[in-house]
mmCIF file of the C-alpha atoms, coordinates in Angstrom:
data_MODEL
# 
_entry.id   MODEL 
# 
loop_
_atom_site.group_PDB 
_atom_site.id 
_atom_site.type_symbol 
_atom_site.label_atom_id 
_atom_site.label_alt_id 
_atom_site.label_comp_id 
_atom_site.label_asym_id 
_atom_site.label_entity_id 
_atom_site.label_seq_id 
_atom_site.pdbx_PDB_ins_code 
_atom_site.Cartn_x 
_atom_site.Cartn_y 
_atom_site.Cartn_z 
_atom_site.occupancy 
_atom_site.B_iso_or_equiv 
_atom_site.pdbx_formal_charge 
_atom_site.auth_seq_id 
_atom_site.auth_comp_id 
_atom_site.auth_asym_id 
_atom_site.auth_atom_id 
_atom_site.pdbx_PDB_model_num 
ATOM 1   C CA . ARG A 1 1   ? 33.284 -75.033 -14.410 1.00 0.00 ? 1   ARG A CA 1 
ATOM 2   C CA . MET A 1 2   ? 30.755 -77.853 -13.951 1.00 0.00 ? 2   MET A CA 1 
ATOM 3   C CA . ASN A 1 3   ? 32.294 -81.207 -13.029 1.00 0.00 ? 3   ASN A CA 1 
ATOM 4   C CA . THR A 1 4   ? 29.150 -83.199 -12.382 1.00 0.00 ? 4   THR A CA 1 
ATOM 5   C CA . ILE A 1 5   ? 26.017 -83.824 -14.393 1.00 0.00 ? 5   ILE A CA 1 
ATOM 6   C CA . PRO A 1 6   ? 22.489 -84.702 -13.263 1.00 0.00 ? 6   PRO A CA 1 
ATOM 7   C CA . ASP A 1 7   ? 21.401 -88.337 -13.169 1.00 0.00 ? 7   ASP A CA 1 
ATOM 8   C CA . LEU A 1 8   ? 19.676 -88.228 -16.547 1.00 0.00 ? 8   LEU A CA 1 
ATOM 9   C CA . ASP A 1 9   ? 17.548 -91.031 -17.900 1.00 0.00 ? 9   ASP A CA 1 
ATOM 10  C CA . SER A 1 10  ? 19.881 -92.518 -20.514 1.00 0.00 ? 10  SER A CA 1 
ATOM 11  C CA . PRO A 1 11  ? 23.583 -92.796 -21.406 1.00 0.00 ? 11  PRO A CA 1 
ATOM 12  C CA . ARG A 1 12  ? 22.875 -90.777 -24.560 1.00 0.00 ? 12  ARG A CA 1 
ATOM 13  C CA . ARG A 1 13  ? 21.435 -87.856 -22.568 1.00 0.00 ? 13  ARG A CA 1 
ATOM 14  C CA . ARG A 1 14  ? 24.298 -88.027 -20.071 1.00 0.00 ? 14  ARG A CA 1 
ATOM 15  C CA . LEU A 1 15  ? 26.733 -87.783 -22.989 1.00 0.00 ? 15  LEU A CA 1 
ATOM 16  C CA . LEU A 1 16  ? 24.844 -84.793 -24.411 1.00 0.00 ? 16  LEU A CA 1 
ATOM 17  C CA . HIS A 1 17  ? 24.894 -83.047 -21.044 1.00 0.00 ? 17  HIS A CA 1 
ATOM 18  C CA . ALA A 1 18  ? 28.593 -83.738 -20.416 1.00 0.00 ? 18  ALA A CA 1 
ATOM 19  C CA . ALA A 1 19  ? 29.501 -82.754 -23.977 1.00 0.00 ? 19  ALA A CA 1 
ATOM 20  C CA . SER A 1 20  ? 27.550 -79.495 -23.624 1.00 0.00 ? 20  SER A CA 1 
ATOM 21  C CA . GLN A 1 21  ? 29.622 -78.627 -20.551 1.00 0.00 ? 21  GLN A CA 1 
ATOM 22  C CA . VAL A 1 22  ? 32.968 -79.517 -22.116 1.00 0.00 ? 22  VAL A CA 1 
ATOM 23  C CA . PHE A 1 23  ? 32.234 -77.778 -25.431 1.00 0.00 ? 23  PHE A CA 1 
ATOM 24  C CA . ALA A 1 24  ? 31.060 -74.658 -23.550 1.00 0.00 ? 24  ALA A CA 1 
ATOM 25  C CA . GLU A 1 25  ? 34.214 -74.603 -21.414 1.00 0.00 ? 25  GLU A CA 1 
ATOM 26  C CA . GLN A 1 26  ? 36.813 -75.551 -24.017 1.00 0.00 ? 26  GLN A CA 1 
ATOM 27  C CA . GLY A 1 27  ? 35.325 -75.001 -27.458 1.00 0.00 ? 27  GLY A CA 1 
ATOM 28  C CA . PHE A 1 28  ? 34.950 -77.657 -30.135 1.00 0.00 ? 28  PHE A CA 1 
ATOM 29  C CA . ASP A 1 29  ? 38.601 -78.040 -31.119 1.00 0.00 ? 29  ASP A CA 1 
ATOM 30  C CA . SER A 1 30  ? 39.987 -78.362 -27.594 1.00 0.00 ? 30  SER A CA 1 
ATOM 31  C CA . ALA A 1 31  ? 37.231 -80.561 -26.188 1.00 0.00 ? 31  ALA A CA 1 
ATOM 32  C CA . SER A 1 32  ? 38.393 -84.037 -25.232 1.00 0.00 ? 32  SER A CA 1 
ATOM 33  C CA . THR A 1 33  ? 36.097 -86.976 -25.951 1.00 0.00 ? 33  THR A CA 1 
ATOM 34  C CA . ARG A 1 34  ? 37.796 -88.840 -23.098 1.00 0.00 ? 34  ARG A CA 1 
ATOM 35  C CA . GLU A 1 35  ? 36.785 -86.087 -20.662 1.00 0.00 ? 35  GLU A CA 1 
ATOM 36  C CA . ILE A 1 36  ? 33.237 -86.049 -22.034 1.00 0.00 ? 36  ILE A CA 1 
ATOM 37  C CA . CYS A 1 37  ? 32.914 -89.793 -21.460 1.00 0.00 ? 37  CYS A CA 1 
ATOM 38  C CA . SER A 1 38  ? 34.465 -89.482 -17.989 1.00 0.00 ? 38  SER A CA 1 
ATOM 39  C CA . ARG A 1 39  ? 31.932 -86.846 -16.930 1.00 0.00 ? 39  ARG A CA 1 
ATOM 40  C CA . ALA A 1 40  ? 29.082 -88.876 -18.409 1.00 0.00 ? 40  ALA A CA 1 
ATOM 41  C CA . LYS A 1 41  ? 30.368 -92.030 -16.650 1.00 0.00 ? 41  LYS A CA 1 
ATOM 42  C CA . ALA A 1 42  ? 30.375 -93.726 -20.053 1.00 0.00 ? 42  ALA A CA 1 
ATOM 43  C CA . ASN A 1 43  ? 32.746 -96.036 -21.892 1.00 0.00 ? 43  ASN A CA 1 
ATOM 44  C CA . VAL A 1 44  ? 35.179 -94.236 -24.230 1.00 0.00 ? 44  VAL A CA 1 
ATOM 45  C CA . ALA A 1 45  ? 33.505 -95.970 -27.173 1.00 0.00 ? 45  ALA A CA 1 
ATOM 46  C CA . ALA A 1 46  ? 30.077 -94.576 -26.230 1.00 0.00 ? 46  ALA A CA 1 
ATOM 47  C CA . ILE A 1 47  ? 30.395 -91.439 -28.361 1.00 0.00 ? 47  ILE A CA 1 
ATOM 48  C CA . GLN A 1 48  ? 31.080 -93.518 -31.450 1.00 0.00 ? 48  GLN A CA 1 
ATOM 49  C CA . TYR A 1 49  ? 28.218 -95.885 -30.590 1.00 0.00 ? 49  TYR A CA 1 
ATOM 50  C CA . TYR A 1 50  ? 25.532 -93.243 -29.919 1.00 0.00 ? 50  TYR A CA 1 
ATOM 51  C CA . PHE A 1 51  ? 26.610 -90.436 -32.244 1.00 0.00 ? 51  PHE A CA 1 
ATOM 52  C CA . GLY A 1 52  ? 29.256 -91.651 -34.692 1.00 0.00 ? 52  GLY A CA 1 
ATOM 53  C CA . GLY A 1 53  ? 32.027 -89.277 -33.578 1.00 0.00 ? 53  GLY A CA 1 
ATOM 54  C CA . LYS A 1 54  ? 32.904 -85.945 -31.995 1.00 0.00 ? 54  LYS A CA 1 
ATOM 55  C CA . GLU A 1 55  ? 31.503 -83.794 -34.828 1.00 0.00 ? 55  GLU A CA 1 
ATOM 56  C CA . GLN A 1 56  ? 28.182 -85.615 -34.800 1.00 0.00 ? 56  GLN A CA 1 
ATOM 57  C CA . LEU A 1 57  ? 28.045 -85.299 -30.994 1.00 0.00 ? 57  LEU A CA 1 
ATOM 58  C CA . PHE A 1 58  ? 28.619 -81.549 -31.236 1.00 0.00 ? 58  PHE A CA 1 
ATOM 59  C CA . ALA A 1 59  ? 25.928 -81.290 -33.917 1.00 0.00 ? 59  ALA A CA 1 
ATOM 60  C CA . ALA A 1 60  ? 23.546 -83.155 -31.570 1.00 0.00 ? 60  ALA A CA 1 
ATOM 61  C CA . VAL A 1 61  ? 24.352 -80.704 -28.759 1.00 0.00 ? 61  VAL A CA 1 
ATOM 62  C CA . LEU A 1 62  ? 23.523 -77.788 -31.060 1.00 0.00 ? 62  LEU A CA 1 
ATOM 63  C CA . GLN A 1 63  ? 20.188 -79.422 -31.895 1.00 0.00 ? 63  GLN A CA 1 
ATOM 64  C CA . VAL A 1 64  ? 19.040 -79.614 -28.256 1.00 0.00 ? 64  VAL A CA 1 
ATOM 65  C CA . PRO A 1 65  ? 17.878 -75.963 -28.034 1.00 0.00 ? 65  PRO A CA 1 
ATOM 66  C CA . LEU A 1 66  ? 16.387 -76.194 -31.531 1.00 0.00 ? 66  LEU A CA 1 
ATOM 67  C CA . GLU A 1 67  ? 14.232 -79.166 -30.555 1.00 0.00 ? 67  GLU A CA 1 
ATOM 68  C CA . THR A 1 68  ? 12.294 -76.885 -28.207 1.00 0.00 ? 68  THR A CA 1 
ATOM 69  C CA . LEU A 1 69  ? 11.199 -74.934 -31.269 1.00 0.00 ? 69  LEU A CA 1 
ATOM 70  C CA . GLU A 1 70  ? 9.478  -78.001 -32.706 1.00 0.00 ? 70  GLU A CA 1 
ATOM 71  C CA . THR A 1 71  ? 7.302  -78.427 -29.628 1.00 0.00 ? 71  THR A CA 1 
ATOM 72  C CA . SER A 1 72  ? 5.680  -75.040 -30.359 1.00 0.00 ? 72  SER A CA 1 
ATOM 73  C CA . ILE A 1 73  ? 4.628  -75.715 -33.926 1.00 0.00 ? 73  ILE A CA 1 
ATOM 74  C CA . PRO A 1 74  ? 1.438  -77.743 -33.210 1.00 0.00 ? 74  PRO A CA 1 
ATOM 75  C CA . SER A 1 75  ? 0.073  -74.972 -30.964 1.00 0.00 ? 75  SER A CA 1 
ATOM 76  C CA . PHE A 1 76  ? 0.690  -72.390 -33.695 1.00 0.00 ? 76  PHE A CA 1 
ATOM 77  C CA . GLU A 1 77  ? -1.464 -74.443 -36.042 1.00 0.00 ? 77  GLU A CA 1 
ATOM 78  C CA . ASP A 1 78  ? -4.284 -75.184 -33.547 1.00 0.00 ? 78  ASP A CA 1 
ATOM 79  C CA . PRO A 1 79  ? -7.142 -72.675 -34.100 1.00 0.00 ? 79  PRO A CA 1 
ATOM 80  C CA . SER A 1 80  ? -8.638 -73.514 -30.675 1.00 0.00 ? 80  SER A CA 1 
ATOM 81  C CA . ILE A 1 81  ? -5.558 -72.085 -28.878 1.00 0.00 ? 81  ILE A CA 1 
ATOM 82  C CA . SER A 1 82  ? -5.430 -68.313 -28.357 1.00 0.00 ? 82  SER A CA 1 
ATOM 83  C CA . LEU A 1 83  ? -2.492 -66.215 -29.508 1.00 0.00 ? 83  LEU A CA 1 
ATOM 84  C CA . ILE A 1 84  ? -1.284 -65.697 -25.917 1.00 0.00 ? 84  ILE A CA 1 
ATOM 85  C CA . GLN A 1 85  ? -1.549 -69.427 -25.155 1.00 0.00 ? 85  GLN A CA 1 
ATOM 86  C CA . ALA A 1 86  ? 0.456  -70.296 -28.269 1.00 0.00 ? 86  ALA A CA 1 
ATOM 87  C CA . LEU A 1 87  ? 3.132  -67.701 -27.487 1.00 0.00 ? 87  LEU A CA 1 
ATOM 88  C CA . ARG A 1 88  ? 3.319  -68.800 -23.830 1.00 0.00 ? 88  ARG A CA 1 
ATOM 89  C CA . LYS A 1 89  ? 3.970  -72.382 -24.962 1.00 0.00 ? 89  LYS A CA 1 
ATOM 90  C CA . MET A 1 90  ? 6.646  -71.153 -27.365 1.00 0.00 ? 90  MET A CA 1 
ATOM 91  C CA . TYR A 1 91  ? 8.342  -69.096 -24.670 1.00 0.00 ? 91  TYR A CA 1 
ATOM 92  C CA . LEU A 1 92  ? 8.310  -71.933 -22.144 1.00 0.00 ? 92  LEU A CA 1 
ATOM 93  C CA . GLY A 1 93  ? 10.216 -73.995 -24.711 1.00 0.00 ? 93  GLY A CA 1 
ATOM 94  C CA . LEU A 1 94  ? 12.585 -71.230 -25.779 1.00 0.00 ? 94  LEU A CA 1 
ATOM 95  C CA . LEU A 1 95  ? 13.324 -70.300 -22.163 1.00 0.00 ? 95  LEU A CA 1 
ATOM 96  C CA . ALA A 1 96  ? 14.015 -73.903 -21.071 1.00 0.00 ? 96  ALA A CA 1 
ATOM 97  C CA . PRO A 1 97  ? 17.778 -73.147 -21.045 1.00 0.00 ? 97  PRO A CA 1 
ATOM 98  C CA . LEU A 1 98  ? 17.149 -70.776 -18.128 1.00 0.00 ? 98  LEU A CA 1 
ATOM 99  C CA . ARG A 1 99  ? 16.089 -73.711 -15.944 1.00 0.00 ? 99  ARG A CA 1 
ATOM 100 C CA . ARG A 1 100 ? 19.089 -74.487 -13.736 1.00 0.00 ? 100 ARG A CA 1 
ATOM 101 C CA . GLY A 1 101 ? 20.797 -77.813 -14.367 1.00 0.00 ? 101 GLY A CA 1 
ATOM 102 C CA . SER A 1 102 ? 18.752 -78.638 -17.462 1.00 0.00 ? 102 SER A CA 1 
ATOM 103 C CA . LEU A 1 103 ? 20.234 -80.235 -20.552 1.00 0.00 ? 103 LEU A CA 1 
ATOM 104 C CA . GLU A 1 104 ? 18.950 -77.222 -22.504 1.00 0.00 ? 104 GLU A CA 1 
ATOM 105 C CA . ALA A 1 105 ? 20.914 -74.865 -20.210 1.00 0.00 ? 105 ALA A CA 1 
ATOM 106 C CA . ALA A 1 106 ? 24.149 -76.753 -20.735 1.00 0.00 ? 106 ALA A CA 1 
ATOM 107 C CA . ALA A 1 107 ? 23.593 -77.023 -24.486 1.00 0.00 ? 107 ALA A CA 1 
ATOM 108 C CA . MET A 1 108 ? 22.825 -73.323 -24.836 1.00 0.00 ? 108 MET A CA 1 
ATOM 109 C CA . CYS A 1 109 ? 26.153 -72.455 -23.183 1.00 0.00 ? 109 CYS A CA 1 
ATOM 110 C CA . ALA A 1 110 ? 27.865 -74.498 -25.902 1.00 0.00 ? 110 ALA A CA 1 
ATOM 111 C CA . VAL A 1 111 ? 25.780 -72.771 -28.588 1.00 0.00 ? 111 VAL A CA 1 
ATOM 112 C CA . ALA A 1 112 ? 26.676 -69.358 -27.132 1.00 0.00 ? 112 ALA A CA 1 
ATOM 113 C CA . ARG A 1 113 ? 30.375 -70.210 -27.289 1.00 0.00 ? 113 ARG A CA 1 
ATOM 114 C CA . CYS A 1 114 ? 29.905 -71.354 -30.896 1.00 0.00 ? 114 CYS A CA 1 
ATOM 115 C CA . LEU A 1 115 ? 28.138 -68.108 -31.811 1.00 0.00 ? 115 LEU A CA 1 
ATOM 116 C CA . THR A 1 116 ? 30.683 -65.862 -30.104 1.00 0.00 ? 116 THR A CA 1 
ATOM 117 C CA . SER A 1 117 ? 33.848 -67.633 -31.298 1.00 0.00 ? 117 SER A CA 1 
ATOM 118 C CA . PRO A 1 118 ? 34.059 -66.785 -35.006 1.00 0.00 ? 118 PRO A CA 1 
ATOM 119 C CA . GLY A 1 119 ? 36.399 -68.828 -37.134 1.00 0.00 ? 119 GLY A CA 1 
ATOM 120 C CA . ALA A 1 120 ? 36.417 -71.893 -34.884 1.00 0.00 ? 120 ALA A CA 1 
ATOM 121 C CA . ASN A 1 121 ? 36.422 -75.253 -36.612 1.00 0.00 ? 121 ASN A CA 1 
ATOM 122 C CA . ARG A 1 122 ? 33.004 -76.697 -35.818 1.00 0.00 ? 122 ARG A CA 1 
ATOM 123 C CA . PRO A 1 123 ? 29.853 -78.194 -37.343 1.00 0.00 ? 123 PRO A CA 1 
ATOM 124 C CA . LEU A 1 124 ? 26.737 -76.053 -37.696 1.00 0.00 ? 124 LEU A CA 1 
ATOM 125 C CA . PRO A 1 125 ? 23.197 -76.861 -36.511 1.00 0.00 ? 125 PRO A CA 1 
ATOM 126 C CA . ASP A 1 126 ? 20.498 -78.089 -38.861 1.00 0.00 ? 126 ASP A CA 1 
ATOM 127 C CA . GLU A 1 127 ? 18.528 -75.031 -39.976 1.00 0.00 ? 127 GLU A CA 1 
ATOM 128 C CA . THR A 1 128 ? 15.426 -76.893 -41.159 1.00 0.00 ? 128 THR A CA 1 
ATOM 129 C CA . ILE A 1 129 ? 13.839 -76.802 -37.689 1.00 0.00 ? 129 ILE A CA 1 
ATOM 130 C CA . VAL A 1 130 ? 14.343 -73.028 -37.511 1.00 0.00 ? 130 VAL A CA 1 
ATOM 131 C CA . LEU A 1 131 ? 12.795 -72.588 -40.962 1.00 0.00 ? 131 LEU A CA 1 
ATOM 132 C CA . ARG A 1 132 ? 9.752  -74.741 -40.099 1.00 0.00 ? 132 ARG A CA 1 
ATOM 133 C CA . HIS A 1 133 ? 9.277  -72.888 -36.824 1.00 0.00 ? 133 HIS A CA 1 
ATOM 134 C CA . HIS A 1 134 ? 9.577  -69.485 -38.492 1.00 0.00 ? 134 HIS A CA 1 
ATOM 135 C CA . ALA A 1 135 ? 7.047  -70.439 -41.172 1.00 0.00 ? 135 ALA A CA 1 
ATOM 136 C CA . ALA A 1 136 ? 4.533  -71.685 -38.573 1.00 0.00 ? 136 ALA A CA 1 
ATOM 137 C CA . LEU A 1 137 ? 5.054  -68.651 -36.322 1.00 0.00 ? 137 LEU A CA 1 
ATOM 138 C CA . SER A 1 138 ? 4.684  -66.303 -39.307 1.00 0.00 ? 138 SER A CA 1 
ATOM 139 C CA . ALA A 1 139 ? 1.394  -67.986 -40.212 1.00 0.00 ? 139 ALA A CA 1 
ATOM 140 C CA . LEU A 1 140 ? 0.192  -67.497 -36.624 1.00 0.00 ? 140 LEU A CA 1 
ATOM 141 C CA . VAL A 1 141 ? 1.213  -63.820 -36.632 1.00 0.00 ? 141 VAL A CA 1 
ATOM 142 C CA . THR A 1 142 ? -0.461 -63.306 -40.026 1.00 0.00 ? 142 THR A CA 1 
ATOM 143 C CA . ARG A 1 143 ? -3.774 -64.631 -38.639 1.00 0.00 ? 143 ARG A CA 1 
ATOM 144 C CA . HIS A 1 144 ? -3.695 -62.060 -35.835 1.00 0.00 ? 144 HIS A CA 1 
ATOM 145 C CA . LEU A 1 145 ? -2.539 -58.950 -37.719 1.00 0.00 ? 145 LEU A CA 1 
ATOM 146 C CA . PRO A 1 146 ? -4.665 -56.771 -39.998 1.00 0.00 ? 146 PRO A CA 1 
ATOM 147 C CA . THR A 1 147 ? -4.876 -58.064 -43.559 1.00 0.00 ? 147 THR A CA 1 
ATOM 148 C CA . THR A 1 148 ? -3.188 -54.873 -44.777 1.00 0.00 ? 148 THR A CA 1 
ATOM 149 C CA . VAL A 1 149 ? 0.088  -55.796 -43.059 1.00 0.00 ? 149 VAL A CA 1 
ATOM 150 C CA . GLY A 1 150 ? 2.700  -56.995 -45.544 1.00 0.00 ? 150 GLY A CA 1 
ATOM 151 C CA . ASP A 1 151 ? 5.041  -59.982 -45.419 1.00 0.00 ? 151 ASP A CA 1 
ATOM 152 C CA . GLU A 1 152 ? 8.039  -57.893 -44.369 1.00 0.00 ? 152 GLU A CA 1 
ATOM 153 C CA . ILE A 1 153 ? 6.275  -56.730 -41.183 1.00 0.00 ? 153 ILE A CA 1 
ATOM 154 C CA . VAL A 1 154 ? 5.202  -60.319 -40.444 1.00 0.00 ? 154 VAL A CA 1 
ATOM 155 C CA . ARG A 1 155 ? 8.833  -61.471 -40.748 1.00 0.00 ? 155 ARG A CA 1 
ATOM 156 C CA . LEU A 1 156 ? 10.030 -58.650 -38.477 1.00 0.00 ? 156 LEU A CA 1 
ATOM 157 C CA . VAL A 1 157 ? 7.389  -59.352 -35.818 1.00 0.00 ? 157 VAL A CA 1 
ATOM 158 C CA . SER A 1 158 ? 8.054  -63.102 -35.913 1.00 0.00 ? 158 SER A CA 1 
ATOM 159 C CA . GLY A 1 159 ? 11.789 -62.552 -35.587 1.00 0.00 ? 159 GLY A CA 1 
ATOM 160 C CA . ALA A 1 160 ? 11.308 -60.096 -32.728 1.00 0.00 ? 160 ALA A CA 1 
ATOM 161 C CA . LEU A 1 161 ? 9.087  -62.535 -30.806 1.00 0.00 ? 161 LEU A CA 1 
ATOM 162 C CA . VAL A 1 162 ? 11.770 -65.222 -30.902 1.00 0.00 ? 162 VAL A CA 1 
ATOM 163 C CA . GLY A 1 163 ? 14.575 -62.706 -30.439 1.00 0.00 ? 163 GLY A CA 1 
ATOM 164 C CA . MET A 1 164 ? 13.293 -61.509 -27.049 1.00 0.00 ? 164 MET A CA 1 
ATOM 165 C CA . ALA A 1 165 ? 13.572 -65.022 -25.638 1.00 0.00 ? 165 ALA A CA 1 
ATOM 166 C CA . MET A 1 166 ? 16.932 -65.731 -27.268 1.00 0.00 ? 166 MET A CA 1 
ATOM 167 C CA . HIS A 1 167 ? 18.399 -62.512 -25.864 1.00 0.00 ? 167 HIS A CA 1 
ATOM 168 C CA . ALA A 1 168 ? 17.303 -63.512 -22.361 1.00 0.00 ? 168 ALA A CA 1 
ATOM 169 C CA . VAL A 1 169 ? 18.838 -66.975 -22.779 1.00 0.00 ? 169 VAL A CA 1 
ATOM 170 C CA . LEU A 1 170 ? 22.117 -65.932 -24.372 1.00 0.00 ? 170 LEU A CA 1 
ATOM 171 C CA . GLY A 1 171 ? 22.569 -63.233 -21.735 1.00 0.00 ? 171 GLY A CA 1 
ATOM 172 C CA . GLN A 1 172 ? 22.668 -65.992 -19.100 1.00 0.00 ? 172 GLN A CA 1 
ATOM 173 C CA . SER A 1 173 ? 25.265 -68.050 -20.995 1.00 0.00 ? 173 SER A CA 1 
ATOM 174 C CA . GLY A 1 174 ? 28.234 -66.615 -19.125 1.00 0.00 ? 174 GLY A CA 1 
ATOM 175 C CA . ARG A 1 175 ? 29.692 -65.030 -22.254 1.00 0.00 ? 175 ARG A CA 1 
ATOM 176 C CA . GLY A 1 176 ? 30.529 -61.475 -21.246 1.00 0.00 ? 176 GLY A CA 1 
ATOM 177 C CA . SER A 1 177 ? 29.932 -60.073 -24.736 1.00 0.00 ? 177 SER A CA 1 
ATOM 178 C CA . ILE A 1 178 ? 26.165 -60.695 -24.505 1.00 0.00 ? 178 ILE A CA 1 
ATOM 179 C CA . PRO A 1 179 ? 24.230 -58.225 -22.276 1.00 0.00 ? 179 PRO A CA 1 
ATOM 180 C CA . VAL A 1 180 ? 22.163 -59.712 -19.441 1.00 0.00 ? 180 VAL A CA 1 
ATOM 181 C CA . MET A 1 181 ? 18.439 -59.066 -19.954 1.00 0.00 ? 181 MET A CA 1 
ATOM 182 C CA . TRP A 1 182 ? 16.937 -61.412 -17.340 1.00 0.00 ? 182 TRP A CA 1 
ATOM 183 C CA . THR A 1 183 ? 17.972 -61.618 -13.689 1.00 0.00 ? 183 THR A CA 1 
ATOM 184 C CA . GLY A 1 184 ? 15.495 -64.198 -12.431 1.00 0.00 ? 184 GLY A CA 1 
ATOM 185 C CA . ASP A 1 185 ? 16.410 -67.334 -10.516 1.00 0.00 ? 185 ASP A CA 1 
ATOM 186 C CA . GLY A 1 186 ? 14.505 -70.593 -10.688 1.00 0.00 ? 186 GLY A CA 1 
ATOM 187 C CA . ASP A 1 187 ? 11.755 -72.302 -12.637 1.00 0.00 ? 187 ASP A CA 1 
ATOM 188 C CA . LYS A 1 188 ? 8.986  -70.057 -11.267 1.00 0.00 ? 188 LYS A CA 1 
ATOM 189 C CA . ASP A 1 189 ? 10.780 -66.969 -12.593 1.00 0.00 ? 189 ASP A CA 1 
ATOM 190 C CA . VAL A 1 190 ? 11.076 -68.651 -15.999 1.00 0.00 ? 190 VAL A CA 1 
ATOM 191 C CA . GLU A 1 191 ? 7.306  -69.177 -16.047 1.00 0.00 ? 191 GLU A CA 1 
ATOM 192 C CA . VAL A 1 192 ? 6.723  -65.529 -15.072 1.00 0.00 ? 192 VAL A CA 1 
ATOM 193 C CA . LEU A 1 193 ? 9.029  -64.349 -17.861 1.00 0.00 ? 193 LEU A CA 1 
ATOM 194 C CA . ALA A 1 194 ? 7.260  -66.596 -20.397 1.00 0.00 ? 194 ALA A CA 1 
ATOM 195 C CA . GLU A 1 195 ? 3.909  -65.125 -19.363 1.00 0.00 ? 195 GLU A CA 1 
ATOM 196 C CA . ARG A 1 196 ? 5.209  -61.542 -19.557 1.00 0.00 ? 196 ARG A CA 1 
ATOM 197 C CA . LEU A 1 197 ? 6.735  -62.032 -23.002 1.00 0.00 ? 197 LEU A CA 1 
ATOM 198 C CA . ALA A 1 198 ? 3.556  -63.710 -24.304 1.00 0.00 ? 198 ALA A CA 1 
ATOM 199 C CA . ARG A 1 199 ? 1.370  -60.852 -23.075 1.00 0.00 ? 199 ARG A CA 1 
ATOM 200 C CA . TYR A 1 200 ? 3.814  -58.196 -24.269 1.00 0.00 ? 200 TYR A CA 1 
# 
């Protein structure tokens, strides 16, 4: 259990970090907004002010890992960046939850609980970012595969590229049902893994 949060740069980010911890520990239904505000050192009205309510706060937590997908899209579309450079940038974003103490790490623990607790009453993340990312990644893969390769293979390759990173991240979430793929420790190991996945 994590009882403290890093000194983040804004009350909104502190709320996101604290909420990620509480949702990961207790699930959406049992999470207390009072405890979230206490951990974030925020007024009890802060959730309403910044997010509009508990459901909207949870939805914002689920978006944190997805936002790393958006940072990859420009490099996919830049013809001056090599395939390995584009994939390395994608993996550094996707693997951000492996960086100890990061907001992405805390948020991914909440996402993992959401994914492995079927039937819980909870909001779902916005899928539009995932769809945009998949379309841009598929276009990148298409440019680097033989022209004879069909759309189905492109979809499978694109999904596999993202899936390798997501397996590594979810395996570190503390949910025993997800096998551990990565045993590194620290930011340098995250960079090494990103490089290995990109070159693989």
